[in-house]
A tleap script that builds the chain and sets N, CA, C and O, in Angstrom:
source leaprc.protein.ff14SB
mol = sequence {
  NMET LYS THR LYS THR GLN TYR ARG VAL ARG
  ASN TRP PRO THR GLU ASN PRO ALA LEU ILE
  GLU ARG GLY SER PHE PRO LEU TRP VAL GLU
  GLU GLU ALA MET LYS ALA TRP ARG TYR THR
  SER PRO THR GLN ARG GLY ALA GLN ASP VAL
  TYR ALA ASP VAL ALA ILE LYS CYS VAL LEU
  THR LEU ARG ALA VAL TYR HIE LEU ALA LEU
  ARG ALA THR GLU GLY LEU ALA ARG SER LEU
  PHE THR LEU LEU GLN ALA ALA VAL PRO VAL
  PRO SER TYR GLY THR ARG SER ARG ARG ALA
  ALA GLU VAL LYS VAL ALA LEU GLY ARG CYS
  ARG ALA ARG ALA PRO CYS PRO CVAL
}
set mol.1.N position { 23.604 -23.723 33.285 }
set mol.1.CA position { 23.361 -22.544 32.298 }
set mol.1.C position { 22.907 -23.324 31.002 }
set mol.1.O position { 23.372 -24.429 30.723 }
set mol.2.N position { 21.997 -22.693 30.256 }
set mol.2.CA position { 21.476 -23.185 29.099 }
set mol.2.C position { 22.578 -22.621 27.935 }
set mol.2.O position { 23.194 -21.556 27.979 }
set mol.3.N position { 22.634 -23.597 26.947 }
set mol.3.CA position { 23.532 -23.316 25.751 }
set mol.3.C position { 22.586 -22.666 24.827 }
set mol.3.O position { 21.366 -22.830 24.838 }
set mol.4.N position { 23.258 -21.912 24.027 }
set mol.4.CA position { 22.441 -21.075 22.874 }
set mol.4.C position { 22.248 -21.967 21.776 }
set mol.4.O position { 23.276 -22.500 21.360 }
set mol.5.N position { 20.976 -22.311 21.100 }
set mol.5.CA position { 20.740 -23.068 20.082 }
set mol.5.C position { 21.435 -22.421 18.889 }
set mol.5.O position { 21.298 -21.214 18.686 }
set mol.6.N position { 22.134 -23.149 18.139 }
set mol.6.CA position { 22.769 -22.689 16.867 }
set mol.6.C position { 21.891 -23.134 15.820 }
set mol.6.O position { 21.369 -24.249 15.811 }
set mol.7.N position { 21.709 -22.125 14.811 }
set mol.7.CA position { 20.816 -22.538 13.642 }
set mol.7.C position { 21.929 -22.335 12.450 }
set mol.7.O position { 22.730 -21.409 12.321 }
set mol.8.N position { 21.734 -23.459 11.641 }
set mol.8.CA position { 22.755 -23.426 10.305 }
set mol.8.C position { 21.848 -23.273 9.317 }
set mol.8.O position { 20.759 -23.846 9.352 }
set mol.9.N position { 22.256 -22.404 8.249 }
set mol.9.CA position { 21.666 -22.101 7.110 }
set mol.9.C position { 21.747 -23.494 6.097 }
set mol.9.O position { 22.861 -23.949 5.838 }
set mol.10.N position { 20.837 -23.975 5.686 }
set mol.10.CA position { 20.912 -25.098 4.862 }
set mol.10.C position { 20.555 -24.984 3.452 }
set mol.10.O position { 20.853 -25.809 2.588 }
set mol.11.N position { 19.818 -23.778 3.256 }
set mol.11.CA position { 19.233 -23.448 1.807 }
set mol.11.C position { 20.070 -22.121 1.348 }
set mol.11.O position { 19.515 -21.027 1.248 }
set mol.12.N position { 21.379 -22.310 1.094 }
set mol.12.CA position { 22.163 -21.156 0.599 }
set mol.12.C position { 21.756 -20.589 -0.714 }
set mol.12.O position { 21.994 -19.397 -0.910 }
set mol.13.N position { 21.070 -21.416 -1.801 }
set mol.13.CA position { 20.709 -20.687 -2.881 }
set mol.13.C position { 19.550 -19.752 -2.807 }
set mol.13.O position { 19.363 -18.904 -3.680 }
set mol.14.N position { 18.744 -19.904 -1.739 }
set mol.14.CA position { 17.750 -18.835 -1.490 }
set mol.14.C position { 18.250 -17.760 -0.279 }
set mol.14.O position { 17.702 -16.662 -0.182 }
set mol.15.N position { 19.083 -18.076 0.420 }
set mol.15.CA position { 19.766 -17.218 1.333 }
set mol.15.C position { 20.670 -16.288 1.070 }
set mol.15.O position { 20.762 -15.249 1.725 }
set mol.16.N position { 21.410 -16.590 0.085 }
set mol.16.CA position { 22.359 -15.686 -0.240 }
set mol.16.C position { 21.795 -14.497 -1.138 }
set mol.16.O position { 22.286 -13.395 -0.894 }
set mol.17.N position { 20.931 -14.557 -2.038 }
set mol.17.CA position { 20.243 -13.646 -2.638 }
set mol.17.C position { 19.372 -12.603 -1.624 }
set mol.17.O position { 19.266 -11.396 -1.842 }
set mol.18.N position { 18.866 -13.203 -0.654 }
set mol.18.CA position { 18.195 -12.523 0.251 }
set mol.18.C position { 19.043 -11.598 1.056 }
set mol.18.O position { 18.699 -10.439 1.287 }
set mol.19.N position { 20.216 -12.155 1.503 }
set mol.19.CA position { 21.400 -11.291 2.047 }
set mol.19.C position { 21.641 -10.142 1.183 }
set mol.19.O position { 21.559 -9.000 1.634 }
set mol.20.N position { 21.914 -10.365 0.046 }
set mol.20.CA position { 22.437 -9.339 -1.000 }
set mol.20.C position { 21.227 -8.317 -1.111 }
set mol.20.O position { 21.439 -7.105 -1.097 }
set mol.21.N position { 19.977 -8.839 -1.218 }
set mol.21.CA position { 18.812 -7.687 -1.121 }
set mol.21.C position { 18.728 -6.995 -0.169 }
set mol.21.O position { 18.059 -5.974 -0.329 }
set mol.22.N position { 19.249 -7.190 0.982 }
set mol.22.CA position { 19.121 -6.271 2.315 }
set mol.22.C position { 19.822 -5.011 1.995 }
set mol.22.O position { 19.309 -3.956 2.368 }
set mol.23.N position { 20.931 -5.003 1.352 }
set mol.23.CA position { 21.809 -3.925 1.035 }
set mol.23.C position { 21.433 -3.103 -0.111 }
set mol.23.O position { 22.107 -2.124 -0.430 }
set mol.24.N position { 20.313 -3.486 -0.786 }
set mol.24.CA position { 20.006 -2.590 -2.127 }
set mol.24.C position { 19.128 -1.337 -1.644 }
set mol.24.O position { 18.447 -1.381 -0.619 }
set mol.25.N position { 19.196 -0.384 -2.357 }
set mol.25.CA position { 18.866 0.889 -1.995 }
set mol.25.C position { 17.962 1.463 -3.386 }
set mol.25.O position { 18.431 2.322 -4.131 }
set mol.26.N position { 16.795 0.931 -3.566 }
set mol.26.CA position { 16.166 1.389 -4.893 }
set mol.26.C position { 15.570 2.708 -4.582 }
set mol.26.O position { 14.981 2.945 -3.527 }
set mol.27.N position { 15.738 3.522 -5.504 }
set mol.27.CA position { 15.151 4.811 -5.481 }
set mol.27.C position { 14.888 5.447 -6.866 }
set mol.27.O position { 15.770 5.493 -7.723 }
set mol.28.N position { 13.732 5.901 -7.041 }
set mol.28.CA position { 13.360 6.536 -8.246 }
set mol.28.C position { 12.630 7.862 -8.242 }
set mol.28.O position { 11.819 7.931 -7.318 }
set mol.29.N position { 12.685 8.866 -8.965 }
set mol.29.CA position { 12.049 10.170 -8.864 }
set mol.29.C position { 11.226 10.196 -10.277 }
set mol.29.O position { 11.810 10.056 -11.352 }
set mol.30.N position { 10.093 10.350 -10.192 }
set mol.30.CA position { 9.280 10.412 -11.424 }
set mol.30.C position { 9.556 11.616 -12.363 }
set mol.30.O position { 9.768 12.722 -11.864 }
set mol.31.N position { 9.559 11.459 -13.534 }
set mol.31.CA position { 9.838 12.527 -14.445 }
set mol.31.C position { 8.912 13.849 -14.124 }
set mol.31.O position { 9.381 14.984 -14.049 }
set mol.32.N position { 7.611 13.543 -13.957 }
set mol.32.CA position { 6.749 14.802 -13.557 }
set mol.32.C position { 7.277 15.389 -12.376 }
set mol.32.O position { 7.286 16.620 -12.366 }
set mol.33.N position { 7.705 14.815 -11.412 }
set mol.33.CA position { 8.360 15.496 -10.292 }
set mol.33.C position { 9.509 16.427 -10.649 }
set mol.33.O position { 9.656 17.558 -10.186 }
set mol.34.N position { 10.288 15.837 -11.503 }
set mol.34.CA position { 11.531 16.664 -11.888 }
set mol.34.C position { 11.245 17.768 -12.766 }
set mol.34.O position { 12.053 18.696 -12.806 }
set mol.35.N position { 10.232 17.793 -13.457 }
set mol.35.CA position { 9.798 18.868 -14.299 }
set mol.35.C position { 8.869 19.847 -13.479 }
set mol.35.O position { 8.763 21.002 -13.891 }
set mol.36.N position { 8.259 19.497 -12.459 }
set mol.36.CA position { 7.604 20.415 -11.536 }
set mol.36.C position { 8.477 20.809 -10.416 }
set mol.36.O position { 7.874 21.407 -9.525 }
set mol.37.N position { 9.667 20.642 -10.237 }
set mol.37.CA position { 10.681 21.071 -9.108 }
set mol.37.C position { 10.772 22.336 -8.886 }
set mol.37.O position { 10.982 22.635 -7.711 }
set mol.38.N position { 10.659 23.395 -9.818 }
set mol.38.CA position { 10.783 24.823 -9.564 }
set mol.38.C position { 9.331 25.407 -9.610 }
set mol.38.O position { 8.404 24.974 -10.294 }
set mol.39.N position { 9.310 26.432 -8.787 }
set mol.39.CA position { 7.986 27.269 -8.711 }
set mol.39.C position { 7.797 27.890 -10.004 }
set mol.39.O position { 8.657 28.598 -10.528 }
set mol.40.N position { 6.549 27.595 -10.576 }
set mol.40.CA position { 6.219 28.398 -11.776 }
set mol.40.C position { 5.056 29.393 -11.684 }
set mol.40.O position { 4.795 30.077 -12.673 }
set mol.41.N position { 4.314 29.522 -10.510 }
set mol.41.CA position { 3.240 30.262 -10.469 }
set mol.41.C position { 3.582 31.510 -10.683 }
set mol.41.O position { 4.772 31.731 -10.907 }
set mol.42.N position { 2.540 32.727 -10.666 }
set mol.42.CA position { 2.793 34.089 -10.662 }
set mol.42.C position { 3.692 34.589 -9.578 }
set mol.42.O position { 3.467 34.140 -8.454 }
set mol.43.N position { 4.555 35.338 -9.704 }
set mol.43.CA position { 5.627 35.869 -8.685 }
set mol.43.C position { 4.719 36.906 -7.918 }
set mol.43.O position { 3.891 37.600 -8.508 }
set mol.44.N position { 4.918 36.953 -6.687 }
set mol.44.CA position { 4.234 37.803 -5.500 }
set mol.44.C position { 5.293 38.809 -5.169 }
set mol.44.O position { 6.481 38.632 -5.440 }
set mol.45.N position { 4.827 39.846 -4.585 }
set mol.45.CA position { 5.539 40.938 -4.046 }
set mol.45.C position { 6.394 40.471 -2.736 }
set mol.45.O position { 5.844 39.891 -1.800 }
set mol.46.N position { 7.392 40.690 -2.748 }
set mol.46.CA position { 8.251 40.295 -1.478 }
set mol.46.C position { 9.062 38.752 -1.786 }
set mol.46.O position { 9.395 38.296 -2.880 }
set mol.47.N position { 9.202 38.277 -0.704 }
set mol.47.CA position { 9.938 36.817 -0.983 }
set mol.47.C position { 9.132 35.962 -1.833 }
set mol.47.O position { 7.920 35.848 -1.652 }
set mol.48.N position { 9.740 35.374 -2.727 }
set mol.48.CA position { 9.163 34.531 -3.740 }
set mol.48.C position { 9.573 33.105 -3.503 }
set mol.48.O position { 10.661 32.893 -2.967 }
set mol.49.N position { 8.752 32.056 -3.878 }
set mol.49.CA position { 8.939 30.783 -3.641 }
set mol.49.C position { 9.779 30.444 -4.827 }
set mol.49.O position { 9.419 30.899 -5.913 }
set mol.50.N position { 10.929 29.651 -4.756 }
set mol.50.CA position { 11.875 29.177 -5.636 }
set mol.50.C position { 11.546 27.644 -6.004 }
set mol.50.O position { 11.678 27.246 -7.161 }
set mol.51.N position { 11.153 26.887 -5.063 }
set mol.51.CA position { 10.879 25.561 -5.160 }
set mol.51.C position { 9.347 25.402 -5.129 }
set mol.51.O position { 8.659 26.184 -4.473 }
set mol.52.N position { 8.790 24.350 -5.865 }
set mol.52.CA position { 7.561 24.083 -5.835 }
set mol.52.C position { 7.221 23.212 -4.673 }
set mol.52.O position { 8.201 22.819 -4.040 }
set mol.53.N position { 5.982 22.800 -4.227 }
set mol.53.CA position { 5.755 21.878 -3.112 }
set mol.53.C position { 6.172 20.623 -3.392 }
set mol.53.O position { 6.459 19.886 -2.449 }
set mol.54.N position { 6.256 20.262 -4.434 }
set mol.54.CA position { 6.825 18.846 -4.869 }
set mol.54.C position { 8.314 18.661 -4.426 }
set mol.54.O position { 8.746 17.600 -3.976 }
set mol.55.N position { 9.064 19.810 -4.598 }
set mol.55.CA position { 10.305 19.543 -4.107 }
set mol.55.C position { 10.446 19.645 -2.581 }
set mol.55.O position { 11.229 18.872 -2.029 }
set mol.56.N position { 9.813 20.457 -1.919 }
set mol.56.CA position { 9.867 20.570 -0.563 }
set mol.56.C position { 9.233 19.273 -0.074 }
set mol.56.O position { 9.737 18.831 0.959 }
set mol.57.N position { 8.237 18.577 -0.599 }
set mol.57.CA position { 7.584 17.407 -0.067 }
set mol.57.C position { 8.598 16.255 -0.226 }
set mol.57.O position { 8.654 15.348 0.604 }
set mol.58.N position { 9.397 16.309 -1.309 }
set mol.58.CA position { 10.304 15.066 -1.665 }
set mol.58.C position { 11.287 15.179 -0.614 }
set mol.58.O position { 11.562 14.135 -0.023 }
set mol.59.N position { 11.833 16.177 -0.287 }
set mol.59.CA position { 12.968 16.309 0.536 }
set mol.59.C position { 12.406 15.987 1.970 }
set mol.59.O position { 13.037 15.124 2.580 }
set mol.60.N position { 11.434 16.485 2.539 }
set mol.60.CA position { 10.842 16.376 3.587 }
set mol.60.C position { 10.372 14.796 3.862 }
set mol.60.O position { 10.324 14.443 5.040 }
set mol.61.N position { 10.084 13.998 3.000 }
set mol.61.CA position { 9.750 12.733 2.931 }
set mol.61.C position { 11.066 11.841 3.204 }
set mol.61.O position { 11.034 10.866 3.955 }
set mol.62.N position { 12.231 12.266 2.523 }
set mol.62.CA position { 13.363 11.635 2.870 }
set mol.62.C position { 13.639 11.801 4.325 }
set mol.62.O position { 13.842 10.799 5.010 }
set mol.63.N position { 13.661 13.046 4.867 }
set mol.63.CA position { 13.782 13.448 6.280 }
set mol.63.C position { 12.839 12.417 7.163 }
set mol.63.O position { 13.340 11.793 8.098 }
set mol.64.N position { 11.620 12.292 6.856 }
set mol.64.CA position { 10.646 11.546 7.700 }
set mol.64.C position { 11.058 10.131 7.583 }
set mol.64.O position { 11.087 9.474 8.624 }
set mol.65.N position { 11.396 9.540 6.411 }
set mol.65.CA position { 11.686 8.075 6.265 }
set mol.65.C position { 13.200 7.791 7.060 }
set mol.65.O position { 13.297 6.760 7.726 }
set mol.66.N position { 14.145 8.551 6.986 }
set mol.66.CA position { 15.447 8.256 7.558 }
set mol.66.C position { 15.471 9.001 9.054 }
set mol.66.O position { 16.436 8.692 9.752 }
set mol.67.N position { 14.730 9.734 9.494 }
set mol.67.CA position { 14.738 10.318 10.847 }
set mol.67.C position { 16.025 11.148 10.895 }
set mol.67.O position { 16.857 10.960 11.783 }
set mol.68.N position { 16.165 11.970 10.037 }
set mol.68.CA position { 17.420 12.813 9.717 }
set mol.68.C position { 17.062 14.422 10.188 }
set mol.68.O position { 15.924 14.891 10.223 }
set mol.69.N position { 18.212 15.080 10.510 }
set mol.69.CA position { 18.108 16.648 10.968 }
set mol.69.C position { 17.696 17.306 9.516 }
set mol.69.O position { 17.654 16.661 8.468 }
set mol.70.N position { 17.442 18.499 9.626 }
set mol.70.CA position { 17.391 19.253 8.427 }
set mol.70.C position { 18.596 19.447 7.662 }
set mol.70.O position { 18.431 19.402 6.443 }
set mol.71.N position { 19.815 19.659 8.092 }
set mol.71.CA position { 21.180 19.793 7.440 }
set mol.71.C position { 21.535 18.356 7.028 }
set mol.71.O position { 21.994 18.200 5.897 }
set mol.72.N position { 21.380 17.345 7.787 }
set mol.72.CA position { 21.761 16.033 7.217 }
set mol.72.C position { 20.954 15.592 5.989 }
set mol.72.O position { 21.461 14.882 5.121 }
set mol.73.N position { 19.620 16.050 5.932 }
set mol.73.CA position { 18.611 15.795 4.922 }
set mol.73.C position { 19.246 16.406 3.610 }
set mol.73.O position { 19.369 15.766 2.566 }
set mol.74.N position { 19.587 17.558 3.763 }
set mol.74.CA position { 20.073 18.448 2.649 }
set mol.74.C position { 21.339 17.772 2.069 }
set mol.74.O position { 21.451 17.843 0.846 }
set mol.75.N position { 22.201 17.199 2.680 }
set mol.75.CA position { 23.540 16.469 2.332 }
set mol.75.C position { 22.851 15.076 1.729 }
set mol.75.O position { 23.237 14.748 0.607 }
set mol.76.N position { 22.032 14.377 2.272 }
set mol.76.CA position { 21.500 13.359 1.672 }
set mol.76.C position { 20.886 13.423 0.275 }
set mol.76.O position { 21.088 12.665 -0.673 }
set mol.77.N position { 20.035 14.567 0.361 }
set mol.77.CA position { 19.324 14.845 -1.109 }
set mol.77.C position { 20.452 15.394 -1.942 }
set mol.77.O position { 20.422 14.933 -3.083 }
set mol.78.N position { 21.265 16.091 -1.761 }
set mol.78.CA position { 22.336 16.437 -2.672 }
set mol.78.C position { 23.062 15.206 -3.166 }
set mol.78.O position { 23.157 15.080 -4.387 }
set mol.79.N position { 23.572 14.309 -2.405 }
set mol.79.CA position { 24.113 13.200 -2.775 }
set mol.79.C position { 23.523 12.158 -3.665 }
set mol.79.O position { 24.123 11.487 -4.504 }
set mol.80.N position { 22.206 12.122 -3.344 }
set mol.80.CA position { 21.250 11.273 -4.145 }
set mol.80.C position { 21.070 11.823 -5.418 }
set mol.80.O position { 21.023 11.046 -6.372 }
set mol.81.N position { 20.953 13.125 -5.615 }
set mol.81.CA position { 20.526 13.794 -6.754 }
set mol.81.C position { 21.942 13.809 -7.761 }
set mol.81.O position { 21.908 13.845 -8.991 }
set mol.82.N position { 23.020 13.777 -7.026 }
set mol.82.CA position { 24.317 13.768 -7.830 }
set mol.82.C position { 24.469 12.316 -8.302 }
set mol.82.O position { 24.996 12.202 -9.409 }
set mol.83.N position { 24.123 11.224 -7.701 }
set mol.83.CA position { 24.112 9.997 -8.062 }
set mol.83.C position { 23.132 9.714 -9.266 }
set mol.83.O position { 23.414 8.865 -10.113 }
set mol.84.N position { 22.046 10.407 -9.308 }
set mol.84.CA position { 21.032 10.095 -10.352 }
set mol.84.C position { 21.245 10.976 -11.477 }
set mol.84.O position { 20.514 10.923 -12.465 }
set mol.85.N position { 22.457 11.991 -11.351 }
set mol.85.CA position { 22.774 12.727 -12.382 }
set mol.85.C position { 21.554 13.768 -12.733 }
set mol.85.O position { 21.272 14.112 -13.881 }
set mol.86.N position { 20.968 14.152 -11.703 }
set mol.86.CA position { 19.710 15.033 -11.972 }
set mol.86.C position { 20.155 16.455 -11.630 }
set mol.86.O position { 20.512 16.751 -10.489 }
set mol.87.N position { 20.129 17.268 -12.567 }
set mol.87.CA position { 20.508 18.825 -12.572 }
set mol.87.C position { 19.382 19.684 -11.836 }
set mol.87.O position { 18.857 20.657 -12.378 }
set mol.88.N position { 19.056 19.241 -10.556 }
set mol.88.CA position { 18.072 20.144 -9.924 }
set mol.88.C position { 18.591 20.634 -8.585 }
set mol.88.O position { 19.107 19.819 -7.819 }
set mol.89.N position { 18.489 21.870 -8.265 }
set mol.89.CA position { 19.123 22.226 -6.988 }
set mol.89.C position { 18.192 21.679 -5.834 }
set mol.89.O position { 17.008 21.431 -6.060 }
set mol.90.N position { 18.737 21.508 -4.644 }
set mol.90.CA position { 18.208 20.947 -3.368 }
set mol.90.C position { 17.756 22.182 -2.673 }
set mol.90.O position { 18.585 23.092 -2.702 }
set mol.91.N position { 16.702 22.418 -2.091 }
set mol.91.CA position { 16.384 23.406 -1.124 }
set mol.91.C position { 17.149 23.429 0.183 }
set mol.91.O position { 17.294 22.380 0.810 }
set mol.92.N position { 17.618 24.508 0.599 }
set mol.92.CA position { 18.386 24.615 1.839 }
set mol.92.C position { 17.479 24.279 2.987 }
set mol.92.O position { 16.252 24.308 2.885 }
set mol.93.N position { 18.072 23.987 3.992 }
set mol.93.CA position { 17.424 23.527 5.340 }
set mol.93.C position { 16.575 24.823 5.903 }
set mol.93.O position { 15.542 24.537 6.510 }
set mol.94.N position { 16.872 26.085 5.778 }
set mol.94.CA position { 16.117 26.990 6.018 }
set mol.94.C position { 14.874 27.229 5.176 }
set mol.94.O position { 13.826 27.500 5.761 }
set mol.95.N position { 14.902 27.158 3.962 }
set mol.95.CA position { 13.795 27.050 3.125 }
set mol.95.C position { 12.783 25.995 3.433 }
set mol.95.O position { 11.566 26.183 3.423 }
set mol.96.N position { 13.482 24.687 3.753 }
set mol.96.CA position { 12.528 23.697 4.022 }
set mol.96.C position { 11.910 23.705 5.522 }
set mol.96.O position { 10.804 23.230 5.781 }
set mol.97.N position { 12.764 24.302 6.467 }
set mol.97.CA position { 12.019 24.574 7.761 }
set mol.97.C position { 10.727 25.572 7.768 }
set mol.97.O position { 9.699 25.477 8.438 }
set mol.98.N position { 11.105 26.563 6.809 }
set mol.98.CA position { 9.944 27.660 6.690 }
set mol.98.C position { 8.781 26.775 5.967 }
set mol.98.O position { 7.657 26.730 6.469 }
set mol.99.N position { 9.039 26.201 4.988 }
set mol.99.CA position { 7.680 25.537 4.188 }
set mol.99.C position { 7.133 24.480 4.744 }
set mol.99.O position { 5.986 24.143 4.450 }
set mol.100.N position { 7.923 23.773 5.676 }
set mol.100.CA position { 7.238 22.610 6.335 }
set mol.100.C position { 6.054 22.692 7.131 }
set mol.100.O position { 5.409 21.708 7.492 }
set mol.101.N position { 5.751 23.990 7.424 }
set mol.101.CA position { 4.510 24.329 8.031 }
set mol.101.C position { 3.163 24.140 7.207 }
set mol.101.O position { 2.044 23.791 7.584 }
set mol.102.N position { 3.710 24.533 5.796 }
set mol.102.CA position { 2.600 24.573 4.720 }
set mol.102.C position { 2.512 23.148 4.101 }
set mol.102.O position { 1.409 22.661 3.852 }
set mol.103.N position { 3.607 22.514 3.865 }
set mol.103.CA position { 3.582 21.042 3.265 }
set mol.103.C position { 3.581 20.014 4.219 }
set mol.103.O position { 4.550 19.851 4.961 }
set mol.104.N position { 2.373 19.156 4.278 }
set mol.104.CA position { 2.300 18.138 5.090 }
set mol.104.C position { 2.890 16.817 4.435 }
set mol.104.O position { 2.586 16.495 3.286 }
set mol.105.N position { 3.737 16.084 5.216 }
set mol.105.CA position { 4.026 14.864 4.872 }
set mol.105.C position { 3.605 13.668 5.798 }
set mol.105.O position { 3.941 13.553 6.977 }
set mol.106.N position { 2.787 12.759 5.062 }
set mol.106.CA position { 2.203 11.770 5.774 }
set mol.106.C position { 2.698 10.467 5.202 }
set mol.106.O position { 2.562 10.137 4.024 }
set mol.107.N position { 3.229 9.823 6.054 }
set mol.107.CA position { 3.839 8.479 5.579 }
set mol.107.C position { 2.683 7.356 5.755 }
set mol.107.O position { 2.351 7.079 6.907 }
set mol.108.N position { 2.148 6.796 4.838 }
set mol.108.CA position { 1.293 5.657 5.051 }
set mol.108.C position { 1.907 4.442 5.140 }
set mol.108.O position { 3.138 4.470 5.145 }
set mol.109.N position { 1.285 3.223 5.223 }
set mol.109.CA position { 1.775 1.956 5.184 }
set mol.109.C position { 1.534 1.485 3.827 }
set mol.109.O position { 0.564 1.860 3.168 }
set mol.110.N position { 2.427 0.652 3.399 }
set mol.110.CA position { 2.257 0.033 2.211 }
set mol.110.C position { 2.593 -1.461 2.134 }
set mol.110.O position { 3.169 -2.045 3.053 }
set mol.111.N position { 2.251 -1.984 1.125 }
set mol.111.CA position { 2.332 -3.611 1.094 }
set mol.111.C position { 3.922 -3.725 0.645 }
set mol.111.O position { 4.620 -2.887 0.074 }
set mol.112.N position { 4.178 -4.779 1.007 }
set mol.112.CA position { 5.728 -5.275 0.774 }
set mol.112.C position { 5.763 -5.589 -0.917 }
set mol.112.O position { 4.787 -5.974 -1.560 }
set mol.113.N position { 6.934 -5.366 -1.393 }
set mol.113.CA position { 7.170 -5.253 -2.804 }
set mol.113.C position { 6.468 -4.483 -3.808 }
set mol.113.O position { 6.338 -4.812 -4.987 }
set mol.114.N position { 5.968 -3.299 -3.186 }
set mol.114.CA position { 4.969 -2.520 -4.005 }
set mol.114.C position { 5.400 -1.169 -3.705 }
set mol.114.O position { 5.544 -0.858 -2.523 }
set mol.115.N position { 5.655 -0.216 -4.747 }
set mol.115.CA position { 5.937 1.226 -4.446 }
set mol.115.C position { 5.006 1.958 -3.686 }
set mol.115.O position { 3.833 1.871 -4.049 }
set mol.116.N position { 5.301 2.746 -2.591 }
set mol.116.CA position { 4.553 3.590 -1.751 }
set mol.116.C position { 4.183 4.792 -2.366 }
set mol.116.O position { 5.034 5.546 -2.838 }
set mol.117.N position { 2.885 5.054 -2.403 }
set mol.117.CA position { 2.556 6.571 -2.889 }
set mol.117.C position { 2.974 7.559 -1.905 }
set mol.117.O position { 2.968 7.232 -0.719 }
set mol.118.N position { 3.327 8.694 -2.243 }
set mol.118.CA position { 3.718 9.617 -1.382 }
set mol.118.C position { 2.642 10.634 -1.174 }
set mol.118.O position { 2.823 11.576 -0.403 }
savepdb mol mol.pdb
quit
């Protein structure tokens, strides 16, 4: 039987920060997105949109990135906006489900160490 080769870390000054970086969770929301969160177009007869497409797209992007269900995505978005101390309401899972047909979320590839455009 072969023995498993053991690798020893010999360069701890670079290995330690790399291990710490694995746990980071950088998140930012642009100021324009926060301002455009609510629907501001003319009202229509019947059911009206409360959230702009930016809000729906933001939460649906979180869902696509983390492969979450609609209700779990709502919980994640609420906790993130609480941590960011952003006073914006999060669309409910029913609203996102209905509006997901209108708003398409396409995740593209991006380079490492660079923000990905949504």
